[in-house]
N, CA, C and O atoms as CSV, one atom per row, in Angstrom:
chain,resi,resn,atom,element,x,y,z
A,1,MET,N,N,-11.416,90.513,-1.901
A,1,MET,CA,C,-11.784,89.190,-1.450
A,1,MET,C,C,-12.153,88.302,-2.648
A,1,MET,O,O,-11.818,87.118,-2.677
A,2,GLU,N,N,-12.840,88.882,-3.623
A,2,GLU,CA,C,-13.236,88.105,-4.799
A,2,GLU,C,C,-12.011,87.557,-5.528
A,2,GLU,O,O,-11.987,86.388,-5.913
A,3,THR,N,N,-11.008,88.389,-5.715
A,3,THR,CA,C,-9.784,87.955,-6.400
A,3,THR,C,C,-9.056,86.884,-5.595
A,3,THR,O,O,-8.512,85.936,-6.161
A,4,LEU,N,N,-9.048,87.039,-4.293
A,4,LEU,CA,C,-8.396,86.056,-3.420
A,4,LEU,C,C,-9.025,84.674,-3.610
A,4,LEU,O,O,-8.326,83.661,-3.618
A,5,ILE,N,N,-10.332,84.644,-3.759
A,5,ILE,CA,C,-11.028,83.365,-3.904
A,5,ILE,C,C,-10.946,82.848,-5.336
A,5,ILE,O,O,-10.584,81.691,-5.549
A,6,THR,N,N,-11.270,83.671,-6.309
A,6,THR,CA,C,-11.304,83.195,-7.692
A,6,THR,C,C,-9.930,82.828,-8.236
A,6,THR,O,O,-9.825,82.034,-9.171
A,7,SER,N,N,-8.880,83.396,-7.661
A,7,SER,CA,C,-7.525,83.055,-8.121
A,7,SER,C,C,-7.005,81.768,-7.483
A,7,SER,O,O,-5.999,81.210,-7.921
A,8,GLY,N,N,-7.704,81.303,-6.439
A,8,GLY,CA,C,-7.237,80.116,-5.736
A,8,GLY,C,C,-6.240,80.421,-4.638
A,8,GLY,O,O,-5.798,79.511,-3.937
A,9,ARG,N,N,-5.880,81.670,-4.475
A,9,ARG,CA,C,-4.889,82.051,-3.454
A,9,ARG,C,C,-5.391,81.774,-2.042
A,9,ARG,O,O,-4.594,81.556,-1.130
A,10,ILE,N,N,-6.710,81.782,-1.858
A,10,ILE,CA,C,-7.260,81.475,-0.534
A,10,ILE,C,C,-6.842,80.074,-0.099
A,10,ILE,O,O,-6.502,79.849,1.062
A,11,ALA,N,N,-6.871,79.133,-1.045
A,11,ALA,CA,C,-6.456,77.765,-0.738
A,11,ALA,C,C,-4.971,77.725,-0.401
A,11,ALA,O,O,-4.555,76.982,0.488
A,12,ASP,N,N,-4.169,78.521,-1.107
A,12,ASP,CA,C,-2.734,78.588,-0.816
A,12,ASP,C,C,-2.486,79.096,0.606
A,12,ASP,O,O,-1.646,78.561,1.329
A,13,LEU,N,N,-3.224,80.128,0.992
A,13,LEU,CA,C,-3.061,80.683,2.338
A,13,LEU,C,C,-3.449,79.660,3.408
A,13,LEU,O,O,-2.752,79.505,4.411
A,14,ILE,N,N,-4.555,78.972,3.188
A,14,ILE,CA,C,-4.990,77.973,4.163
A,14,ILE,C,C,-4.027,76.792,4.201
A,14,ILE,O,O,-3.770,76.239,5.270
A,15,LEU,N,N,-3.490,76.401,3.046
A,15,LEU,CA,C,-2.477,75.333,3.021
A,15,LEU,C,C,-1.251,75.751,3.825
A,15,LEU,O,O,-0.653,74.930,4.520
A,16,GLY,N,N,-0.880,77.006,3.734
A,16,GLY,CA,C,0.231,77.511,4.543
A,16,GLY,C,C,-0.058,77.373,6.032
A,16,GLY,O,O,0.828,77.028,6.814
A,17,LEU,N,N,-1.294,77.641,6.417
A,17,LEU,CA,C,-1.680,77.466,7.817
A,17,LEU,C,C,-1.647,76.002,8.234
A,17,LEU,O,O,-1.292,75.690,9.370
A,18,VAL,N,N,-2.013,75.107,7.332
A,18,VAL,CA,C,-1.962,73.672,7.625
A,18,VAL,C,C,-0.514,73.234,7.846
A,18,VAL,O,O,-0.224,72.467,8.765
A,19,VAL,N,N,0.386,73.721,7.004
A,19,VAL,CA,C,1.806,73.400,7.162
A,19,VAL,C,C,2.328,73.965,8.492
A,19,VAL,O,O,3.075,73.291,9.201
A,20,LEU,N,N,1.942,75.177,8.821
A,20,LEU,CA,C,2.343,75.770,10.091
A,20,LEU,C,C,1.793,74.959,11.262
A,20,LEU,O,O,2.507,74.702,12.232
A,21,GLU,N,N,0.534,74.560,11.174
A,21,GLU,CA,C,-0.074,73.733,12.222
A,21,GLU,C,C,0.691,72.428,12.408
A,21,GLU,O,O,0.996,72.033,13.533
A,22,ALA,N,N,0.996,71.767,11.304
A,22,ALA,CA,C,1.738,70.507,11.379
A,22,ALA,C,C,3.107,70.721,12.010
A,22,ALA,O,O,3.530,69.938,12.860
A,23,THR,N,N,3.795,71.767,11.602
A,23,THR,CA,C,5.118,72.062,12.136
A,23,THR,C,C,5.068,72.304,13.642
A,23,THR,O,O,5.898,71.783,14.388
A,24,VAL,N,N,4.105,73.085,14.079
A,24,VAL,CA,C,3.987,73.397,15.503
A,24,VAL,C,C,3.622,72.144,16.303
A,24,VAL,O,O,4.244,71.859,17.326
A,25,LEU,N,N,2.627,71.404,15.844
A,25,LEU,CA,C,2.190,70.223,16.599
A,25,LEU,C,C,3.260,69.138,16.654
A,25,LEU,O,O,3.477,68.526,17.700
A,26,ILE,N,N,3.921,68.904,15.536
A,26,ILE,CA,C,4.967,67.877,15.511
A,26,ILE,C,C,6.177,68.332,16.326
A,26,ILE,O,O,6.759,67.550,17.078
A,27,GLY,N,N,6.544,69.593,16.172
A,27,GLY,CA,C,7.658,70.128,16.970
A,27,GLY,C,C,7.373,70.045,18.458
A,27,GLY,O,O,8.248,69.675,19.240
A,28,TYR,N,N,6.157,70.386,18.853
A,28,TYR,CA,C,5.770,70.310,20.264
A,28,TYR,C,C,5.863,68.878,20.764
A,28,TYR,O,O,6.348,68.630,21.867
A,29,TRP,N,N,5.398,67.940,19.953
A,29,TRP,CA,C,5.429,66.537,20.380
A,29,TRP,C,C,6.875,66.060,20.548
A,29,TRP,O,O,7.185,65.378,21.524
A,30,TYR,N,N,7.750,66.403,19.622
A,30,TYR,CA,C,9.145,65.961,19.727
A,30,TYR,C,C,9.871,66.588,20.919
A,30,TYR,O,O,10.746,65.959,21.514
A,31,ARG,N,N,9.513,67.821,21.265
A,31,ARG,CA,C,10.150,68.466,22.418
A,31,ARG,C,C,9.603,67.954,23.745
A,31,ARG,O,O,10.360,67.769,24.698
A,32,SER,N,N,8.293,67.723,23.814
A,32,SER,CA,C,7.679,67.411,25.114
A,32,SER,C,C,7.152,65.984,25.242
A,32,SER,O,O,6.860,65.520,26.344
A,33,ARG,N,N,7.032,65.296,24.116
A,33,ARG,CA,C,6.408,63.963,24.090
A,33,ARG,C,C,4.977,64.022,24.619
A,33,ARG,O,O,4.471,63.043,25.169
A,34,ARG,N,N,4.337,65.162,24.450
A,34,ARG,CA,C,2.932,65.340,24.799
A,34,ARG,C,C,2.198,65.850,23.564
A,34,ARG,O,O,2.804,66.386,22.636
A,35,GLY,N,N,0.908,65.674,23.576
A,35,GLY,CA,C,0.111,66.138,22.446
A,35,GLY,C,C,-0.207,64.986,21.513
A,35,GLY,O,O,-0.349,63.843,21.947
A,36,ILE,N,N,-0.316,65.288,20.242
A,36,ILE,CA,C,-0.695,64.293,19.233
A,36,ILE,C,C,0.562,63.670,18.641
A,36,ILE,O,O,1.454,64.375,18.170
A,37,VAL,N,N,0.622,62.352,18.668
A,37,VAL,CA,C,1.740,61.624,18.062
A,37,VAL,C,C,1.724,61.913,16.556
A,37,VAL,O,O,0.669,61.818,15.929
A,38,PRO,N,N,2.864,62.260,15.970
A,38,PRO,CA,C,2.885,62.618,14.550
A,38,PRO,C,C,2.245,61.582,13.627
A,38,PRO,O,O,1.573,61.950,12.663
A,39,ALA,N,N,2.442,60.304,13.905
A,39,ALA,CA,C,1.842,59.267,13.056
A,39,ALA,C,C,0.320,59.331,13.082
A,39,ALA,O,O,-0.330,58.944,12.111
A,40,GLU,N,N,-0.255,59.815,14.179
A,40,GLU,CA,C,-1.709,59.944,14.288
A,40,GLU,C,C,-2.216,61.204,13.586
A,40,GLU,O,O,-3.408,61.318,13.301
A,41,LEU,N,N,-1.348,62.115,13.318
A,41,LEU,CA,C,-1.714,63.412,12.773
A,41,LEU,C,C,-1.610,63.475,11.252
A,41,LEU,O,O,-2.398,64.162,10.602
A,42,ILE,N,N,-0.661,62.775,10.697
A,42,ILE,CA,C,-0.303,62.938,9.293
A,42,ILE,C,C,-1.472,62.662,8.340
A,42,ILE,O,O,-1.727,63.468,7.445
A,43,PHE,N,N,-2.182,61.551,8.510
A,43,PHE,CA,C,-3.263,61.226,7.580
A,43,PHE,C,C,-4.400,62.230,7.668
A,43,PHE,O,O,-5.026,62.550,6.657
A,44,ASN,N,N,-4.672,62.728,8.865
A,44,ASN,CA,C,-5.716,63.727,9.035
A,44,ASN,C,C,-5.359,65.005,8.289
A,44,ASN,O,O,-6.188,65.555,7.564
A,45,LEU,N,N,-4.132,65.479,8.463
A,45,LEU,CA,C,-3.691,66.684,7.768
A,45,LEU,C,C,-3.598,66.466,6.256
A,45,LEU,O,O,-3.904,67.370,5.478
A,46,ALA,N,N,-3.181,65.283,5.846
A,46,ALA,CA,C,-3.084,64.985,4.415
A,46,ALA,C,C,-4.466,65.010,3.760
A,46,ALA,O,O,-4.615,65.470,2.628
A,47,SER,N,N,-5.461,64.518,4.470
A,47,SER,CA,C,-6.825,64.541,3.951
A,47,SER,C,C,-7.302,65.979,3.758
A,47,SER,O,O,-7.834,66.326,2.703
A,48,GLY,N,N,-7.110,66.799,4.765
A,48,GLY,CA,C,-7.512,68.195,4.657
A,48,GLY,C,C,-6.745,68.945,3.590
A,48,GLY,O,O,-7.323,69.742,2.851
A,49,ALA,N,N,-5.448,68.698,3.502
A,49,ALA,CA,C,-4.631,69.366,2.486
A,49,ALA,C,C,-5.066,68.953,1.081
A,49,ALA,O,O,-5.092,69.780,0.169
A,50,SER,N,N,-5.403,67.689,0.907
A,50,SER,CA,C,-5.867,67.221,-0.406
A,50,SER,C,C,-7.191,67.876,-0.793
A,50,SER,O,O,-7.406,68.206,-1.959
A,51,LEU,N,N,-8.072,68.063,0.181
A,51,LEU,CA,C,-9.324,68.768,-0.103
A,51,LEU,C,C,-9.063,70.219,-0.499
A,51,LEU,O,O,-9.725,70.754,-1.389
A,52,LEU,N,N,-8.102,70.848,0.161
A,52,LEU,CA,C,-7.743,72.222,-0.212
A,52,LEU,C,C,-7.141,72.290,-1.608
A,52,LEU,O,O,-7.403,73.233,-2.355
A,53,LEU,N,N,-6.339,71.297,-1.961
A,53,LEU,CA,C,-5.773,71.253,-3.316
A,53,LEU,C,C,-6.865,71.027,-4.358
A,53,LEU,O,O,-6.803,71.580,-5.456
A,54,ALA,N,N,-7.865,70.215,-4.014
A,54,ALA,CA,C,-9.004,70.018,-4.924
A,54,ALA,C,C,-9.770,71.327,-5.097
A,54,ALA,O,O,-10.182,71.666,-6.206
A,55,LEU,N,N,-9.960,72.058,-4.007
A,55,LEU,CA,C,-10.633,73.357,-4.084
A,55,LEU,C,C,-9.848,74.307,-4.973
A,55,LEU,O,O,-10.419,74.985,-5.826
A,56,ARG,N,N,-8.541,74.353,-4.770
A,56,ARG,CA,C,-7.705,75.246,-5.580
A,56,ARG,C,C,-7.782,74.873,-7.055
A,56,ARG,O,O,-7.882,75.742,-7.921
A,57,ALA,N,N,-7.736,73.573,-7.334
A,57,ALA,CA,C,-7.820,73.115,-8.721
A,57,ALA,C,C,-9.165,73.498,-9.344
A,57,ALA,O,O,-9.218,73.894,-10.508
A,58,ALA,N,N,-10.239,73.384,-8.583
A,58,ALA,CA,C,-11.560,73.752,-9.097
A,58,ALA,C,C,-11.659,75.262,-9.325
A,58,ALA,O,O,-12.194,75.703,-10.342
A,59,LEU,N,N,-11.149,76.047,-8.387
A,59,LEU,CA,C,-11.219,77.500,-8.519
A,59,LEU,C,C,-10.398,78.023,-9.689
A,59,LEU,O,O,-10.757,79.022,-10.313
A,60,THR,N,N,-9.301,77.347,-9.981
A,60,THR,CA,C,-8.433,77.788,-11.078
A,60,THR,C,C,-8.727,77.051,-12.377
A,60,THR,O,O,-7.984,77.171,-13.351
A,61,GLN,N,N,-9.815,76.290,-12.384
A,61,GLN,CA,C,-10.278,75.567,-13.576
A,61,GLN,C,C,-9.187,74.673,-14.170
A,61,GLN,O,O,-8.896,74.720,-15.365
A,62,SER,N,N,-8.600,73.865,-13.302
A,62,SER,CA,C,-7.521,72.980,-13.715
A,62,SER,C,C,-8.006,71.714,-14.426
A,62,SER,O,O,-7.196,70.941,-14.937
A,63,GLY,N,N,-9.281,71.510,-14.459
A,63,GLY,CA,C,-9.821,70.330,-15.126
A,63,GLY,C,C,-10.325,69.312,-14.123
A,63,GLY,O,O,-9.846,69.218,-12.993
A,64,TRP,N,N,-11.302,68.560,-14.574
A,64,TRP,CA,C,-11.958,67.618,-13.660
A,64,TRP,C,C,-11.036,66.503,-13.206
A,64,TRP,O,O,-11.174,66.013,-12.085
A,65,ARG,N,N,-10.097,66.087,-14.047
A,65,ARG,CA,C,-9.188,64.998,-13.655
A,65,ARG,C,C,-8.300,65.409,-12.475
A,65,ARG,O,O,-8.054,64.614,-11.568
A,66,THR,N,N,-7.833,66.634,-12.497
A,66,THR,CA,C,-7.007,67.127,-11.396
A,66,THR,C,C,-7.820,67.190,-10.107
A,66,THR,O,O,-7.360,66.766,-9.047
A,67,VAL,N,N,-9.033,67.725,-10.215
A,67,VAL,CA,C,-9.914,67.798,-9.048
A,67,VAL,C,C,-10.200,66.394,-8.525
A,67,VAL,O,O,-10.128,66.148,-7.321
A,68,ALA,N,N,-10.526,65.477,-9.433
A,68,ALA,CA,C,-10.834,64.100,-9.034
A,68,ALA,C,C,-9.634,63.414,-8.392
A,68,ALA,O,O,-9.802,62.638,-7.451
A,69,THR,N,N,-8.445,63.680,-8.876
A,69,THR,CA,C,-7.237,63.085,-8.302
A,69,THR,C,C,-7.041,63.547,-6.860
A,69,THR,O,O,-6.751,62.740,-5.976
A,70,PHE,N,N,-7.202,64.852,-6.627
A,70,PHE,CA,C,-7.053,65.364,-5.261
A,70,PHE,C,C,-8.166,64.860,-4.346
A,70,PHE,O,O,-7.924,64.588,-3.170
A,71,LEU,N,N,-9.376,64.736,-4.873
A,71,LEU,CA,C,-10.467,64.196,-4.059
A,71,LEU,C,C,-10.223,62.729,-3.717
A,71,LEU,O,O,-10.514,62.294,-2.603
A,72,ALA,N,N,-9.693,61.971,-4.664
A,72,ALA,CA,C,-9.365,60.568,-4.399
A,72,ALA,C,C,-8.264,60.467,-3.347
A,72,ALA,O,O,-8.315,59.602,-2.473
A,73,ALA,N,N,-7.274,61.344,-3.430
A,73,ALA,CA,C,-6.199,61.350,-2.432
A,73,ALA,C,C,-6.754,61.690,-1.052
A,73,ALA,O,O,-6.334,61.110,-0.051
A,74,ALA,N,N,-7.702,62.633,-0.999
A,74,ALA,CA,C,-8.328,62.986,0.281
A,74,ALA,C,C,-9.097,61.799,0.843
A,74,ALA,O,O,-9.031,61.525,2.042
A,75,GLY,N,N,-9.820,61.101,-0.008
A,75,GLY,CA,C,-10.569,59.929,0.445
A,75,GLY,C,C,-9.655,58.826,0.947
A,75,GLY,O,O,-9.951,58.185,1.956
A,76,LEU,N,N,-8.554,58.598,0.255
A,76,LEU,CA,C,-7.600,57.576,0.668
A,76,LEU,C,C,-6.958,57.938,2.002
A,76,LEU,O,O,-6.834,57.087,2.883
A,77,ALA,N,N,-6.550,59.189,2.153
A,77,ALA,CA,C,-5.952,59.626,3.417
A,77,ALA,C,C,-6.965,59.523,4.558
A,77,ALA,O,O,-6.612,59.138,5.673
A,78,HIS,N,N,-8.215,59.866,4.278
A,78,HIS,CA,C,-9.261,59.757,5.294
A,78,HIS,C,C,-9.473,58.296,5.696
A,78,HIS,O,O,-9.621,57.990,6.878
A,79,ALA,N,N,-9.488,57.401,4.711
A,79,ALA,CA,C,-9.646,55.973,5.002
A,79,ALA,C,C,-8.475,55.462,5.842
A,79,ALA,O,O,-8.680,54.673,6.764
A,80,CYS,N,N,-7.265,55.895,5.539
A,80,CYS,CA,C,-6.089,55.502,6.321
A,80,CYS,C,C,-6.192,56.035,7.750
A,80,CYS,O,O,-5.834,55.342,8.702
A,81,ASP,N,N,-6.679,57.261,7.895
A,81,ASP,CA,C,-6.859,57.848,9.222
A,81,ASP,C,C,-7.876,57.042,10.026
A,81,ASP,O,O,-7.647,56.739,11.197
A,82,LEU,N,N,-8.987,56.700,9.402
A,82,LEU,CA,C,-9.989,55.893,10.091
A,82,LEU,C,C,-9.435,54.519,10.469
A,82,LEU,O,O,-9.683,54.033,11.572
A,83,TYR,N,N,-8.698,53.905,9.576
A,83,TYR,CA,C,-8.113,52.587,9.847
A,83,TYR,C,C,-7.180,52.644,11.057
A,83,TYR,O,O,-7.216,51.760,11.913
A,84,ARG,N,N,-6.350,53.678,11.126
A,84,ARG,CA,C,-5.419,53.814,12.268
A,84,ARG,C,C,-6.141,54.040,13.586
A,84,ARG,O,O,-5.673,53.598,14.636
A,85,ARG,N,N,-7.292,54.733,13.537
A,85,ARG,CA,C,-8.012,55.062,14.758
A,85,ARG,C,C,-8.997,53.975,15.200
A,85,ARG,O,O,-9.436,53.968,16.350
A,86,TRP,N,N,-9.340,53.069,14.303
A,86,TRP,CA,C,-10.357,52.049,14.609
A,86,TRP,C,C,-9.910,51.194,15.777
A,86,TRP,O,O,-8.779,50.708,15.797
A,87,ARG,N,N,-10.768,51.010,16.730
A,87,ARG,CA,C,-10.446,50.205,17.915
A,87,ARG,C,C,-11.348,48.998,17.964
A,87,ARG,O,O,-11.244,48.187,18.884
C-alpha cells in the first residue's frame, strides 16, 4: 500500500475509475436520454480529475509549479461547473 501511494499509482487508478465513470454515465445518457446530461457532467469530472493530477504531481515530487497548475485547472473547472448550475 505504501508503494502504491508514494509512487502516485493510487492517483492513476482513481483517474481510471473517473474515466470509467464518465464513459458509463455519458454512454447511458446517449442510449436512454436519462441521467446526467454530459454537458452538466464534464466540468465536475474535470475538477476532480485535476485534483487527482495535482495529488499525483505532489506524491511524485513533480515540483510546485506542476501542482499549482493542476490546482488552478481544478479551480477553473469548479468555477465553470458552478456557473453552469447557478440559477
